NUPA-532499 format. One record per residue: residue number from 1; residue in one letter; x, y, z of N, C-alpha, C in turn. Coordinates in steps of 0.02 Angstrom, whole numbers, plus 50000, padded with zeros to 5 digits. Example, Ala and Ser with C-alpha at 12.3 -4.5 7.8 and 13.67 -1.06 7.14 Angstrom:
2
{rec 1,a,{50660,49716,50390},{50615,49775,50390},{50660,49835,50390}};
{rec 2,s,{50642,49888,50354},{50684,49947,50357},{50645,50002,50394}};
This chain:
211
{rec 1,m,{53459,50781,52678},{53460,50772,52606},{53461,50697,52591}};
{rec 2,r,{53410,50674,52557},{53405,50603,52541},{53430,50588,52471}};
{rec 3,r,{53471,50535,52466},{53494,50510,52402},{53463,50440,52393}};
{rec 4,p,{53410,50435,52354},{53375,50370,52348},{53419,50315,52320}};
{rec 5,d,{53472,50333,52283},{53515,50283,52252},{53572,50260,52298}};
{rec 6,c,{53574,50285,52360},{53628,50269,52406},{53602,50231,52467}};
{rec 7,s,{53642,50184,52490},{53622,50144,52548},{53656,50166,52613}};
{rec 8,d,{53695,50220,52610},{53728,50246,52669},{53696,50311,52691}};
{rec 9,v,{53696,50323,52757},{53673,50386,52783},{53726,50414,52830}};
{rec 10,m,{53739,50478,52826},{53785,50510,52872},{53745,50557,52917}};
{rec 11,l,{53749,50545,52982},{53718,50587,53031},{53769,50639,53053}};
{rec 12,c,{53755,50702,53042},{53803,50756,53054},{53782,50795,53116}};
{rec 13,f,{53821,50789,53169},{53805,50821,53232},{53841,50888,53236}};
{rec 14,c,{53802,50941,53237},{53830,51008,53237},{53856,51026,53307}};
{rec 15,g,{53905,51070,53308},{53933,51094,53371},{53903,51160,53391}};
{rec 16,a,{53943,51202,53423},{53920,51266,53447},{53894,51309,53389}};
{rec 17,n,{53842,51346,53402},{53811,51390,53353},{53781,51353,53294}};
{rec 18,g,{53771,51288,53302},{53738,51250,53250},{53778,51242,53186}};
{rec 19,t,{53845,51240,53192},{53887,51233,53133},{53927,51168,53137}};
{rec 20,l,{53961,51153,53083},{54008,51098,53080},{54078,51126,53070}};
{rec 21,g,{54096,51171,53114},{54159,51207,53106},{54151,51267,53061}};
{rec 22,l,{54109,51260,53012},{54091,51314,52965},{54016,51310,52955}};
{rec 23,p,{53984,51364,52932},{53912,51362,52922},{53890,51304,52878}};
{rec 24,i,{53832,51276,52893},{53808,51217,52857},{53803,51230,52782}};
{rec 25,n,{53777,51288,52763},{53768,51301,52691},{53835,51304,52654}};
{rec 26,f,{53889,51318,52691},{53955,51320,52660},{53986,51250,52658}};
{rec 27,i,{53985,51215,52715},{54018,51149,52718},{53979,51097,52677}};
{rec 28,h,{53916,51111,52662},{53877,51065,52621},{53906,51060,52551}};
{rec 29,q,{53948,51108,52531},{53981,51103,52466},{54024,51041,52461}};
{rec 30,w,{54049,51017,52518},{54090,50956,52520},{54047,50896,52539}};
{rec 31,l,{54008,50903,52590},{53967,50846,52612},{53917,50826,52559}};
{rec 32,g,{53891,50875,52523},{53841,50861,52472},{53867,50821,52413}};
{rec 33,r,{53932,50814,52407},{53961,50775,52352},{53966,50701,52368}};
{rec 34,l,{53953,50683,52429},{53963,50614,52451},{53907,50568,52427}};
{rec 35,p,{53922,50505,52415},{53871,50456,52397},{53834,50430,52458}};
{rec 36,a,{53801,50475,52492},{53765,50458,52554},{53711,50509,52567}};
{rec 37,s,{53656,50486,52597},{53606,50533,52622},{53635,50570,52682}};
{rec 38,l,{53613,50631,52693},{53639,50673,52747},{53583,50694,52794}};
{rec 39,v,{53597,50692,52858},{53550,50717,52908},{53589,50764,52953}};
{rec 40,y,{53570,50828,52954},{53604,50877,52997},{53565,50882,53063}};
{rec 41,i,{53601,50876,53118},{53569,50873,53184},{53597,50929,53227}};
{rec 42,k,{53553,50973,53251},{53573,51028,53293},{53540,51023,53361}};
{rec 43,d,{53578,51039,53414},{53550,51044,53481},{53552,51117,53500}};
{rec 44,f,{53495,51151,53491},{53493,51223,53503},{53500,51241,53577}};
{rec 45,r,{53497,51191,53621},{53507,51204,53692},{53581,51204,53710}};
{rec 46,d,{53624,51189,53660},{53696,51188,53670},{53717,51135,53721}};
{rec 47,l,{53684,51077,53718},{53699,51022,53764},{53732,50963,53729}};
{rec 48,s,{53750,50972,53666},{53786,50920,53629},{53750,50853,53629}};
{rec 49,g,{53683,50855,53629},{53645,50793,53629},{53641,50758,53696}};
{rec 50,g,{53665,50792,53749},{53666,50761,53815},{53597,50744,53842}};
{rec 51,c,{53547,50782,53822},{53478,50767,53841},{53437,50748,53780}};
{rec 52,g,{53469,50718,53732},{53435,50701,53670},{53425,50762,53626}};
{rec 53,f,{53375,50759,53582},{53358,50814,53538},{53282,50821,53539}};
{rec 54,p,{53257,50880,53556},{53185,50889,53567},{53140,50864,53511}};
{rec 55,t,{53163,50870,53449},{53122,50848,53393},{53117,50772,53388}};
{rec 56,l,{53160,50737,53425},{53161,50663,53422},{53134,50631,53485}};
{rec 57,g,{53117,50672,53535},{53090,50644,53597},{53121,50678,53657}};
{rec 58,p,{53103,50655,53717},{53122,50689,53779},{53190,50672,53806}};
{rec 59,d,{53224,50621,53779},{53287,50599,53810},{53332,50566,53757}};
{rec 60,r,{53390,50542,53781},{53438,50513,53734},{53413,50447,53704}};
{rec 61,s,{53379,50408,53743},{53352,50345,53716},{53303,50359,53659}};
{rec 62,s,{53262,50410,53668},{53215,50429,53615},{53253,50454,53553}};
{rec 63,a,{53308,50490,53566},{53348,50515,53510},{53379,50458,53470}};
{rec 64,v,{53405,50408,53505},{53434,50350,53471},{53380,50315,53429}};
{rec 65,a,{53322,50304,53459},{53267,50272,53423},{53246,50314,53363}};
{rec 66,g,{53243,50380,53372},{53222,50424,53318},{53272,50425,53261}};
{rec 67,l,{53335,50425,53277},{53387,50425,53225},{53387,50359,53188}};
{rec 68,r,{53377,50305,53224},{53374,50240,53191},{53313,50236,53145}};
{rec 69,r,{53258,50266,53166},{53197,50267,53126},{53209,50308,53062}};
{rec 70,i,{53245,50363,53067},{53261,50403,53007},{53301,50361,52958}};
{rec 71,a,{53352,50326,52984},{53393,50283,52941},{53350,50229,52907}};
{rec 72,d,{53305,50200,52945},{53261,50148,52917},{53214,50177,52864}};
{rec 73,d,{53189,50237,52877},{53141,50268,52831},{53172,50283,52762}};
{rec 74,i,{53238,50295,52762},{53270,50309,52697},{53306,50247,52670}};
{rec 75,n,{53291,50190,52702},{53319,50125,52680},{53395,50123,52682}};
{rec 76,a,{53423,50157,52732},{53496,50156,52739},{53518,50090,52772}};
{rec 77,r,{53566,50058,52742},{53592,49996,52771},{53652,50008,52815}};
{rec 78,r,{53686,50064,52804},{53745,50080,52845},{53739,50151,52871}};
{rec 79,i,{53759,50160,52935},{53757,50225,52967},{53829,50248,52981}};
{rec 80,f,{53841,50311,52965},{53904,50343,52983},{53887,50406,53022}};
{rec 81,t,{53931,50427,53067},{53919,50488,53104},{53979,50535,53098}};
{rec 82,l,{53964,50599,53099},{54015,50650,53094},{53996,50706,53142}};
{rec 83,g,{54047,50736,53173},{54033,50792,53218},{54094,50836,53226}};
{rec 84,s,{54081,50899,53239},{54135,50947,53249},{54130,50979,53318}};
{rec 85,s,{54186,50983,53353},{54189,51015,53419},{54140,50980,53466}};
{rec 86,l,{54091,51018,53494},{54042,50986,53538},{54007,50929,53503}};
{rec 87,g,{53996,50935,53438},{53963,50882,53401},{54006,50820,53392}};
{rec 88,g,{54072,50827,53402},{54116,50770,53395},{54104,50718,53449}};
{rec 89,f,{54093,50741,53510},{54076,50695,53564},{54010,50661,53549}};
{rec 90,a,{53961,50700,53526},{53895,50671,53509},{53902,50619,53453}};
{rec 91,a,{53944,50633,53404},{53954,50585,53349},{53982,50520,53375}};
{rec 92,l,{54029,50524,53423},{54057,50464,53452},{54005,50427,53495}};
{rec 93,y,{53969,50464,53536},{53919,50434,53580},{53863,50400,53540}};
{rec 94,y,{53832,50439,53495},{53775,50412,53458},{53798,50361,53405}};
{rec 95,g,{53858,50370,53380},{53884,50320,53333},{53889,50252,53364}};
{rec 96,l,{53912,50250,53426},{53917,50186,53462},{53847,50159,53477}};
{rec 97,a,{53802,50202,53499},{53734,50180,53515},{53696,50155,53455}};
{rec 98,l,{53712,50181,53396},{53676,50163,53335},{53711,50109,53294}};
{rec 99,d,{53765,50080,53321},{53803,50030,53284},{53827,50056,53217}};
{rec 100,a,{53851,50118,53218},{53877,50149,53157},{53939,50110,53132}};
{rec 101,v,{53950,50114,53067},{54010,50083,53038},{54072,50122,53059}};
{rec 102,a,{54068,50188,53055},{54126,50229,53071},{54104,50299,53092}};
{rec 103,v,{54150,50332,53128},{54137,50399,53155},{54195,50444,53135}};
{rec 104,l,{54180,50504,53114},{54231,50556,53103},{54218,50612,53152}};
{rec 105,s,{54264,50621,53199},{54260,50675,53247},{54312,50727,53229}};
{rec 106,l,{54290,50789,53222},{54333,50844,53204},{54344,50887,53266}};
{rec 107,a,{54400,50875,53300},{54418,50912,53361},{54365,50904,53415}};
{rec 108,g,{54336,50845,53419},{54286,50832,53470},{54317,50802,53533}};
{rec 109,a,{54284,50811,53589},{54307,50782,53652},{54294,50707,53653}};
{rec 110,t,{54332,50672,53693},{54322,50600,53703},{54308,50585,53777}};
{rec 111,d,{54328,50629,53821},{54320,50619,53893},{54290,50681,53924}};
{rec 112,l,{54228,50676,53947},{54195,50734,53978},{54186,50724,54053}};
{rec 113,t,{54223,50676,54082},{54221,50670,54155},{54249,50734,54186}};
{rec 114,r,{54219,50755,54240},{54239,50819,54269},{54312,50819,54291}};
{rec 115,d,{54335,50764,54320},{54404,50760,54343},{54453,50773,54286}};
{rec 116,f,{54439,50744,54227},{54485,50755,54171},{54478,50825,54142}};
{rec 117,v,{54417,50847,54133},{54406,50913,54103},{54440,50967,54145}};
{rec 118,e,{54441,50958,54210},{54473,51008,54254},{54549,51009,54245}};
{rec 119,t,{54577,50953,54220},{54650,50951,54211},{54672,50987,54147}};
{rec 120,v,{54627,50998,54100},{54647,51026,54036},{54631,51101,54030}};
{rec 121,g,{54605,51130,54083},{54591,51202,54081},{54531,51220,54124}};
{rec 122,p,{54517,51284,54130},{54460,51307,54170},{54395,51277,54144}};
{rec 123,l,{54350,51261,54190},{54285,51235,54169},{54244,51290,54137}};
{rec 124,q,{54221,51278,54077},{54183,51328,54040},{54109,51324,54058}};
{rec 125,k,{54075,51380,54050},{54004,51384,54066},{53964,51332,54028}};
{rec 126,r,{53981,51320,53966},{53945,51271,53925},{53952,51201,53955}};
{rec 127,y,{54013,51184,53977},{54024,51119,54007},{53986,51112,54072}};
{rec 128,l,{53989,51162,54114},{53954,51159,54179},{53879,51151,54170}};
{rec 129,n,{53852,51182,54119},{53780,51175,54105},{53765,51103,54084}};
{rec 130,l,{53807,51074,54042},{53798,51005,54021},{53806,50958,54081}};
{rec 131,y,{53855,50969,54122},{53868,50928,54181},{53808,50929,54229}};
{rec 132,k,{53778,50987,54235},{53720,50995,54280},{53659,50959,54253}};
{rec 133,q,{53646,50966,54188},{53585,50939,54159},{53589,50866,54137}};
{rec 134,a,{53649,50843,54121},{53657,50774,54097},{53721,50744,54125}};
{rec 135,p,{53726,50736,54191},{53788,50711,54221},{53808,50641,54196}};
{rec 136,d,{53758,50600,54179},{53774,50533,54155},{53798,50531,54083}};
{rec 137,y,{53800,50589,54051},{53827,50596,53983},{53900,50616,53984}};
{rec 138,t,{53922,50642,54040},{53991,50667,54045},{54036,50609,54066}};
{rec 139,v,{54049,50566,54018},{54086,50504,54030},{54151,50503,53990}};
{rec 140,n,{54192,50453,54004},{54252,50440,53964},{54233,50388,53911}};
{rec 141,l,{54228,50409,53849},{54206,50363,53797},{54258,50310,53780}};
{rec 142,r,{54320,50321,53799},{54369,50268,53788},{54346,50203,53821}};
{rec 143,d,{54322,50208,53883},{54299,50148,53919},{54243,50114,53881}};
{rec 144,w,{54197,50153,53855},{54139,50125,53819},{54161,50091,53755}};
{rec 145,y,{54207,50123,53718},{54231,50093,53655},{54273,50031,53669}};
{rec 146,a,{54312,50033,53721},{54354,49975,53738},{54311,49914,53756}};
{rec 147,a,{54254,49926,53787},{54210,49872,53809},{54162,49847,53755}};
{rec 148,a,{54152,49886,53702},{54104,49868,53651},{54130,49809,53609}};
{rec 149,p,{54088,49759,53593},{54110,49702,53554},{54128,49721,53482}};
{rec 150,r,{54090,49768,53453},{54103,49789,53384},{54093,49865,53379}};
{rec 151,p,{54140,49903,53405},{54133,49976,53403},{54144,50003,53332}};
{rec 152,p,{54117,50062,53318},{54131,50094,53254},{54206,50108,53246}};
{rec 153,h,{54229,50110,53185},{54296,50134,53172},{54296,50210,53184}};
{rec 154,v,{54347,50236,53216},{54350,50307,53232},{54407,50341,53196}};
{rec 155,l,{54391,50394,53161},{54441,50441,53135},{54433,50505,53175}};
{rec 156,l,{54485,50525,53209},{54482,50585,53250},{54536,50634,53228}};
{rec 157,a,{54515,50687,53195},{54562,50739,53173},{54563,50794,53226}};
{rec 158,y,{54623,50814,53245},{54629,50864,53298},{54686,50912,53283}};
{rec 159,s,{54683,50970,53314},{54735,51021,53305},{54795,51004,53349}};
{rec 160,a,{54850,50986,53318},{54909,50967,53357},{54936,51024,53399}};
{rec 161,g,{54923,51086,53377},{54948,51144,53413},{54901,51169,53467}};
{rec 162,n,{54845,51135,53477},{54797,51155,53529},{54801,51103,53586}};
{rec 163,p,{54830,51120,53643},{54841,51070,53696},{54777,51036,53718}};
{rec 164,r,{54723,51073,53727},{54660,51043,53750},{54637,50990,53700}};
{rec 165,d,{54638,51005,53636},{54616,50958,53586},{54662,50897,53583}};
{rec 166,r,{54727,50909,53589},{54776,50854,53586},{54766,50807,53645}};
{rec 167,w,{54757,50834,53705},{54747,50792,53764},{54682,50752,53759}};
{rec 168,q,{54630,50783,53732},{54567,50747,53724},{54576,50690,53674}};
{rec 169,a,{54610,50702,53619},{54621,50650,53569},{54661,50593,53598}};
{rec 170,e,{54712,50609,53635},{54757,50558,53662},{54722,50513,53713}};
{rec 171,r,{54666,50536,53741},{54629,50495,53790},{54602,50431,53759}};
{rec 172,i,{54589,50432,53694},{54559,50373,53662},{54610,50337,53618}};
{rec 173,a,{54673,50360,53619},{54725,50330,53578},{54739,50258,53600}};
{rec 174,g,{54762,50218,53553},{54784,50150,53569},{54732,50096,53558}};
{rec 175,l,{54669,50115,53550},{54618,50064,53536},{54625,50041,53464}};
{rec 176,a,{54607,49978,53452},{54619,49948,53387},{54584,49984,53330}};
{rec 177,d,{54525,50010,53343},{54485,50040,53290},{54485,50116,53291}};
{rec 178,v,{54537,50145,53321},{54541,50218,53327},{54604,50244,53290}};
{rec 179,e,{54594,50292,53246},{54649,50325,53212},{54649,50399,53230}};
{rec 180,l,{54704,50424,53256},{54711,50495,53270},{54747,50528,53211}};
{rec 181,l,{54719,50584,53189},{54747,50620,53132},{54766,50690,53155}};
{rec 182,a,{54830,50701,53166},{54854,50766,53190},{54856,50816,53133}};
{rec 183,v,{54827,50874,53143},{54827,50928,53094},{54871,50984,53123}};
{rec 184,e,{54922,51003,53085},{54967,51056,53109},{54932,51123,53105}};
{rec 185,y,{54903,51142,53162},{54862,51202,53165},{54855,51221,53238}};
{rec 186,p,{54858,51286,53255},{54857,51304,53326},{54788,51314,53355}};
{rec 187,e,{54737,51321,53313},{54670,51337,53337},{54627,51274,53342}};
{rec 188,h,{54570,51282,53375},{54525,51226,53388},{54492,51199,53325}};
{rec 189,n,{54473,51242,53279},{54433,51223,53221},{54477,51191,53167}};
{rec 190,v,{54476,51124,53163},{54519,51091,53114},{54488,51089,53044}};
{rec 191,v,{54424,51105,53038},{54391,51100,52973},{54423,51149,52924}};
{rec 192,d,{54437,51209,52947},{54465,51260,52903},{54532,51238,52872}};
{rec 193,p,{54582,51215,52912},{54644,51194,52880},{54636,51131,52837}};
{rec 194,l,{54591,51086,52856},{54581,51027,52815},{54555,51046,52745}};
{rec 195,i,{54510,51094,52743},{54484,51118,52679},{54538,51154,52640}};
{rec 196,r,{54574,51199,52673},{54626,51238,52639},{54682,51193,52611}};
{rec 197,q,{54695,51138,52645},{54748,51092,52623},{54723,51039,52575}};
{rec 198,g,{54659,51043,52558},{54631,50995,52510},{54623,50925,52539}};
{rec 199,k,{54619,50919,52606},{54615,50854,52638},{54545,50835,52663}};
{rec 200,f,{54500,50883,52661},{54435,50870,52693},{54394,50819,52653}};
{rec 201,l,{54386,50830,52589},{54345,50783,52549},{54377,50713,52548}};
{rec 202,p,{54443,50706,52539},{54472,50639,52543},{54459,50606,52611}};
{rec 203,l,{54459,50645,52665},{54446,50617,52731},{54374,50592,52736}};
{rec 204,l,{54328,50629,52707},{54258,50607,52706},{54249,50542,52667}};
{rec 205,h,{54283,50537,52609},{54279,50476,52570},{54313,50418,52607}};
{rec 206,r,{54366,50434,52643},{54399,50382,52683},{54351,50355,52737}};
{rec 207,l,{54313,50400,52767},{54263,50379,52816},{54214,50329,52786}};
{rec 208,l,{54187,50346,52728},{54136,50304,52696},{54165,50239,52668}};
{rec 209,s,{54231,50235,52663},{54262,50174,52637},{54268,50119,52689}};
{rec 210,k,{54254,50137,52753},{54260,50088,52806},{54204,50036,52801}};
{rec 211,e,{54222,49976,52818},{54174,49920,52814},{54150,49899,52884}};
């Protein structure tokens, strides 16, 4: 969705089943109110952007170039990224690659190294498929953000009652440009409680307020 009067673009990386925690047509009720153009990005192969996105080219480098071209085509001066669950890792990865101003990850992973993933629970089929097809994508993003000269500001909302999500969030804690936002909720999907508590839209505006 293009807003010709806005200079910001938000790239929205969908998670499993092509959603952002909730179906796109539902969550657009909140995203559509923002003073920013919106681009919804789905990886129908369920690889979280690990091999890029087929419509943008054959690999991640092509995806980065394609996303930057989209931003340029709509005259966006600032890029923001958002992702939920599997899309949260993609939002962090591509946000860094695209020099985004800020990233909002909703219960997204930060460390997909196999050694760490094995410590937080059984390896899931989805993860093993990603590890097989894009092993160089299964990294610890804390290291990448710590080494970047000007990383995006990160807002990471996670379910405090979900151990896997909490451990993933804590992996990136302590960096200067990272804020962890604990949501008192036992399940993985933090979007639902954020909406019910009236915190989702303010969080989106907070994202866009970053410089």
